[in-house]
C-alpha positions as CSV (number, residue, x, y, z in Angstrom):
1,K,110.1,81.1,100.4
2,G,110.7,78.0,102.5
3,T,109.9,76.4,105.8
4,W,112.5,74.7,108.0
5,R,111.8,72.5,110.9
6,P,115.0,72.3,112.9
7,D,115.5,69.7,115.6
8,G,116.7,70.9,119.1
9,M,117.0,74.5,118.1
10,A,116.2,76.2,121.5
11,G,112.6,74.9,121.3
12,A,111.9,76.3,117.9
13,Q,109.4,74.2,115.9
14,V,109.1,76.0,112.6
15,V,111.3,78.6,110.9
16,D,110.0,80.3,107.7
17,M,112.3,82.2,105.4
18,G,111.7,84.0,102.2
19,Y,113.1,86.4,99.5
20,Q,111.0,88.8,97.4
21,R,111.9,91.1,94.6
22,D,109.6,93.6,92.9
23,S,110.5,95.8,89.9
24,Y,108.4,98.6,88.5
25,K,108.7,100.9,85.5
26,L,106.7,104.0,84.5
27,R,106.8,105.2,80.9
28,T,104.1,107.8,80.0
29,L,104.2,110.0,76.9
30,V,101.5,112.5,76.0
31,S,101.8,113.9,72.5
32,N,100.1,116.8,70.6
33,T,97.9,116.0,67.7
34,T,96.0,118.0,65.1
35,D,92.9,115.7,65.3
36,W,92.1,114.2,68.8
37,I,90.0,111.4,67.2
38,N,91.9,110.3,64.2
39,G,95.2,112.2,64.2
40,G,98.6,110.7,64.7
41,A,101.0,111.6,67.5
42,G,102.9,114.8,67.0
43,A,105.4,116.6,69.2
44,R,105.8,115.7,72.8
45,F,103.5,117.6,75.2
46,S,104.7,115.8,78.5
47,A,106.4,112.6,79.6
48,F,107.0,110.8,82.9
49,N,109.6,108.1,83.4
50,G,111.0,106.3,86.4
51,N,111.9,103.0,88.0
52,T,111.7,101.5,91.4
53,E,112.8,98.1,92.8
54,L,112.4,96.4,96.1
55,N,114.5,93.5,97.5
56,S,113.5,92.0,100.8
57,L,114.5,89.1,103.1
58,S,112.1,87.8,105.7
59,A,112.3,85.2,108.5
60,Q,110.2,84.1,111.4
61,A,110.5,81.4,114.1
62,T,107.7,79.8,116.1
63,W,108.4,78.3,119.6
64,R,106.2,76.1,121.8
65,L,107.3,77.5,125.2
66,A,105.0,75.2,127.1
67,P,102.0,73.1,126.2
68,E,99.7,76.2,126.6
69,W,102.1,78.8,125.2
70,K,103.3,79.5,121.7
71,T,105.2,82.5,120.4
72,T,106.3,83.8,117.0
73,L,109.2,86.3,116.3
74,G,110.1,87.5,112.9
75,G,111.3,90.4,110.8
76,R,111.5,91.7,107.3
77,L,114.6,93.6,105.9
78,E,113.9,95.7,102.8
79,Q,116.1,97.5,100.4
80,W,114.4,100.0,98.1
81,R,115.8,102.0,95.2
82,A,114.2,104.7,92.9
83,F,116.2,105.6,89.9
84,E,116.2,107.1,86.3
85,G,113.2,109.3,87.1
86,T,112.4,112.2,84.8
87,V,109.6,114.6,84.1
88,S,109.3,116.4,80.8
89,N,107.3,119.1,79.2
90,A,107.4,120.2,75.5
91,A,110.7,122.0,75.8
92,S,112.8,120.4,78.6
93,T,113.4,117.3,80.8
94,L,114.1,117.5,84.5
95,P,115.8,114.5,86.2
96,F,115.2,113.1,89.7
97,G,118.0,112.1,91.9
98,E,118.5,108.4,92.7
99,R,117.2,107.3,96.1
100,K,118.2,104.2,98.2
101,E,116.6,103.3,101.5
102,M,116.7,100.3,103.8
103,H,114.0,99.5,106.4
104,F,113.5,96.7,109.0
105,S,110.0,95.6,110.1
106,P,109.8,93.4,113.2
107,K,106.8,91.4,114.3
108,A,105.9,89.4,117.4
109,A,103.0,87.3,118.5
110,I,102.1,85.2,121.5
111,A,99.2,82.8,122.1
112,F,97.9,81.2,125.3
113,Q,95.5,78.3,125.5
114,A,93.8,79.3,128.8
115,S,91.4,76.3,128.7
116,P,90.2,73.8,126.2
117,Q,87.5,76.4,125.1
118,W,89.4,79.7,125.5
119,A,92.5,81.0,123.6
120,L,94.1,84.4,124.0
121,K,96.4,86.0,121.4
122,A,98.4,89.2,121.2
123,S,100.5,90.5,118.3
124,L,102.6,93.5,117.3
125,G,104.1,94.4,114.0
126,R,105.5,97.1,111.8
127,A,104.9,97.6,108.0
128,V,106.5,99.9,105.5
129,R,105.0,100.9,102.1
130,M,107.3,102.6,99.7
131,P,105.9,105.1,97.2
132,T,104.9,103.6,93.8
133,V,106.5,104.8,90.5
134,A,103.3,106.8,89.7
135,E,103.2,108.5,93.1
136,L,106.9,109.5,92.7
137,Y,107.1,110.4,89.0
138,Q,103.6,111.3,87.7
139,G,103.5,115.1,87.6
140,S,104.5,118.1,85.6
141,S,107.0,120.9,85.3
142,S,106.7,124.6,84.7
143,T,109.5,127.1,83.8
144,G,112.1,124.5,84.6
145,V,110.7,123.5,88.0
146,I,108.9,120.3,89.1
147,V,105.6,121.7,90.4
148,N,103.2,118.9,91.4
149,N,105.0,115.8,92.3
150,D,107.5,115.1,95.1
151,P,110.5,112.9,94.4
152,N,111.3,113.0,98.1
153,L,108.1,111.3,99.3
154,K,108.6,109.4,102.5
155,P,107.5,105.8,102.9
156,E,104.3,105.1,104.8
157,K,105.1,103.4,108.1
158,S,102.6,101.7,110.4
159,W,102.7,99.9,113.8
160,T,99.7,97.6,114.3
161,S,98.8,95.7,117.4
162,E,96.0,93.2,118.2
163,L,94.5,91.5,121.3
164,T,92.2,88.5,120.5
165,A,90.1,86.2,122.6
166,E,88.6,83.1,120.9
167,R,85.9,80.8,122.3
168,D,85.6,77.2,120.9
169,L,81.9,76.5,120.7
170,G,82.3,72.9,119.6
171,N,80.7,73.4,116.2
172,G,82.3,76.8,115.7
173,V,84.3,79.7,117.0
174,L,83.4,83.1,118.5
175,R,86.2,85.7,118.3
176,A,86.7,89.2,119.6
177,T,89.7,91.3,118.4
178,L,90.7,94.7,119.7
179,F,93.1,96.4,117.2
180,H,95.1,99.6,117.1
181,E,97.2,101.1,114.3
182,D,99.4,104.2,114.2
183,T,100.4,105.3,110.7
184,R,103.1,108.0,110.0
185,D,103.6,109.7,106.6
186,A,100.5,108.1,105.0
187,L,100.5,108.5,101.2
188,Y,97.4,110.4,100.0
189,S,96.5,112.9,97.3
190,Q,95.8,116.3,98.9
191,T,96.3,120.0,98.5
192,N,99.3,121.5,100.2
193,V,97.8,124.8,101.5
194,A,101.1,125.5,103.4
195,A,102.9,126.0,100.0
196,S,103.1,129.4,98.2
197,T,100.7,128.0,95.6
198,N,98.1,125.4,96.5
199,V,99.6,122.2,95.0
200,T,97.5,119.1,94.8
201,T,99.5,115.8,94.5
202,I,100.5,112.7,96.4
203,Q,101.8,113.9,99.7
204,N,102.6,112.6,103.2
205,V,100.0,112.9,105.9
206,D,101.9,113.1,109.2
207,Q,99.9,110.8,111.4
208,I,96.7,108.7,111.3
209,R,95.4,106.7,114.3
210,T,92.9,103.9,114.2
211,T,91.4,101.9,117.1
212,G,88.6,99.4,116.8
213,L,86.9,96.2,117.8
214,E,85.8,93.3,115.6
215,L,83.4,90.5,116.6
216,A,83.3,87.4,114.4
217,Y,81.3,84.1,114.5
218,Q,81.7,81.0,112.4
219,A,79.9,77.7,112.9
220,N,78.8,74.6,111.1
221,D,75.5,72.6,111.4
222,V,73.8,75.5,113.2
223,G,70.2,74.4,114.1
224,L,70.1,71.7,111.4
225,R,72.6,69.6,109.6
226,G,74.2,71.3,106.6
227,L,73.6,74.9,107.7
228,D,76.9,76.9,108.0
229,L,77.1,80.5,109.2
230,M,79.8,83.2,109.0
231,S,79.4,86.7,110.3
232,S,81.4,89.7,111.5
233,L,80.8,93.2,112.9
234,T,83.6,95.8,113.0
235,Y,83.8,99.2,114.7
236,A,86.7,101.5,113.8
237,D,87.6,105.0,115.0
238,S,90.1,106.2,112.4
239,T,91.1,109.8,112.6
240,I,93.8,112.1,111.2
241,V,95.9,113.3,114.1
242,R,98.4,115.6,112.4
243,N,98.7,117.0,108.9
244,D,100.8,120.1,108.6
245,K,100.2,120.5,104.8
246,F,96.4,120.4,105.1
247,P,95.4,121.5,108.7
248,D,91.6,121.4,107.8
249,S,91.9,117.6,107.8
250,V,93.0,117.2,111.4
251,G,90.4,115.5,113.5
252,K,88.6,114.3,110.5
253,W,87.8,110.7,109.5
254,Q,90.3,108.7,107.4
255,P,89.0,108.3,103.8
256,R,87.3,105.0,102.9
257,V,87.2,103.7,106.5
258,P,83.6,103.5,107.8
259,K,82.8,103.6,111.5
260,W,80.7,100.4,111.2
261,R,81.0,97.4,108.8
262,A,79.2,94.1,108.9
263,N,79.1,90.8,106.9
264,F,76.8,87.8,107.0
265,L,76.9,84.5,105.0
266,A,74.6,81.5,105.4
267,S,75.2,78.4,103.4
268,Y,72.9,75.4,103.4
269,H,73.9,72.1,101.7
270,P,71.3,69.4,102.5
271,D,73.2,66.8,100.4
272,D,76.3,66.5,98.3
273,K,74.5,67.9,95.2
274,W,72.9,71.2,96.2
275,T,74.2,74.3,98.0
276,Y,72.1,77.4,98.8
277,T,73.9,80.6,99.8
278,F,72.7,83.9,101.1
279,G,75.0,86.8,101.9
280,A,74.6,90.4,103.2
281,R,77.1,93.2,103.4
282,Y,76.8,96.6,105.2
283,S,79.1,99.6,105.4
284,G,78.4,102.8,107.2
285,K,79.1,106.3,106.0
286,Q,82.5,106.9,104.3
287,Y,84.4,109.9,103.0
288,G,86.6,110.2,99.9
289,T,88.4,113.4,101.0
290,L,90.8,114.1,103.9
291,D,88.8,117.0,105.2
292,N,85.5,115.1,104.9
293,S,84.0,117.8,102.7
294,D,82.2,115.3,100.4
295,L,79.0,115.2,102.5
296,N,76.9,113.7,99.8
297,G,78.3,110.2,99.1
298,A,75.5,109.0,96.9
299,T,76.7,110.8,93.8
300,Y,79.5,110.8,91.2
301,T,83.0,111.0,92.9
302,G,81.3,110.3,96.3
303,V,81.6,107.3,98.6
304,S,78.3,106.1,100.1
305,S,77.1,103.7,102.8
306,Y,75.4,100.6,101.6
307,F,73.5,97.4,102.4
308,V,73.7,94.7,99.8
309,T,72.4,91.1,99.7
310,D,73.3,88.3,97.3
311,V,71.9,84.8,96.7
312,R,73.3,81.8,94.9
313,V,72.3,78.2,94.1
314,R,74.9,75.6,93.2
315,Y,74.3,72.1,91.8
316,Q,77.1,69.5,91.6
317,A,75.8,67.4,88.7
318,T,78.8,65.0,88.5
319,K,82.3,64.9,89.8
320,R,83.4,67.3,87.0
321,W,80.3,69.3,86.1
322,T,78.9,72.1,88.2
323,A,76.1,74.5,87.5
324,S,75.2,77.6,89.5
325,F,72.8,80.6,89.3
326,G,72.8,83.7,91.5
327,I,71.6,87.2,91.9
328,D,74.1,89.8,93.0
329,N,72.8,92.9,94.7
330,L,69.4,91.2,95.2
331,N,67.9,94.3,96.9
332,N,69.0,96.5,94.0
333,A,70.9,99.0,96.3
334,K,72.3,102.1,94.7
335,Y,75.6,102.9,96.2
336,W,78.9,104.6,95.1
337,A,82.6,104.5,95.4
338,Y,83.5,107.4,93.1
339,H,81.5,105.7,90.3
340,P,78.2,103.8,90.8
341,Y,78.5,100.1,91.8
342,T,76.6,97.5,89.8
343,Q,73.0,97.1,90.6
344,R,70.9,93.9,90.5
345,T,72.8,91.4,88.4
346,L,72.0,87.9,87.3
347,V,74.9,85.4,87.2
348,A,74.9,81.9,85.6
349,E,77.8,79.5,85.4
350,L,78.5,76.1,84.0
351,K,81.9,74.7,85.0
352,L,83.9,71.6,83.9
353,D,86.8,70.5,85.9
354,L,89.4,68.7,83.9
């Protein structure tokens, strides 16, 4: 990745370009054994293999159209390949066909400095997430047929837009952002009730739509010298619009997206030695299933709401030595995300910078 600052290029000030390559392999072998504790591996019971690779080029250019206006245009070109995929049981191996796809994701942003205190921004962009090797190849076969994984999974595609207003407060910034996202073919584990047999595996959810508003505030020396504050409050309406394979999920909330989320962080550093920090986090009710059938989130496999506070004290003894002590989950909240989160925890640290 690199940045280029051309002179006299139609008003362009900065051009960023980059290349990315990702390569993944899945190699899973499950073997029979006569003793599940101490026995060695015997004959093959099942196996899953496959590879994916992604090569992408990205570029963006930023222009200063006028003293008050700035715009950014860019795009990402991706070439994805899935190959050498197989799924095996004890008796046979079934191959997957090779897949090659190419996708282009554009983006655009514009900013307007309406006054010394007010800035307005707008952005629009597209993102594509290809299936992982596990999502494509982790499955099983029965009587010579692949039964619970889909080698033809579509990539997840999203269009995201934002409108932002920022107010310069002198010692901080107040921001309001309205956002909207439309996602097609989202990748989720679900039961395909439209099939002849109810198959549960990674599948494409046809359409999910999210609209929300975020308010954020950040300021230094609030009320007294050395007190810094950061906070945010987010509301999101995220619902499943269409899902032909699992109609009971239509109109329900997207998993793991709460309606309300809030964060607060206060940091007080009266001198260059001591720093005192207090943080609080809140998340409203969440669901872990597409049809929102997991009504009790405060239990194993559930996803619960939570309010958690943390405190920390940091002492800069010398230029190189730092000591800190803190308590995570100070209020000892009991909350879940499939498994229980850690309750009240004491943390101590002694750090030497070489």
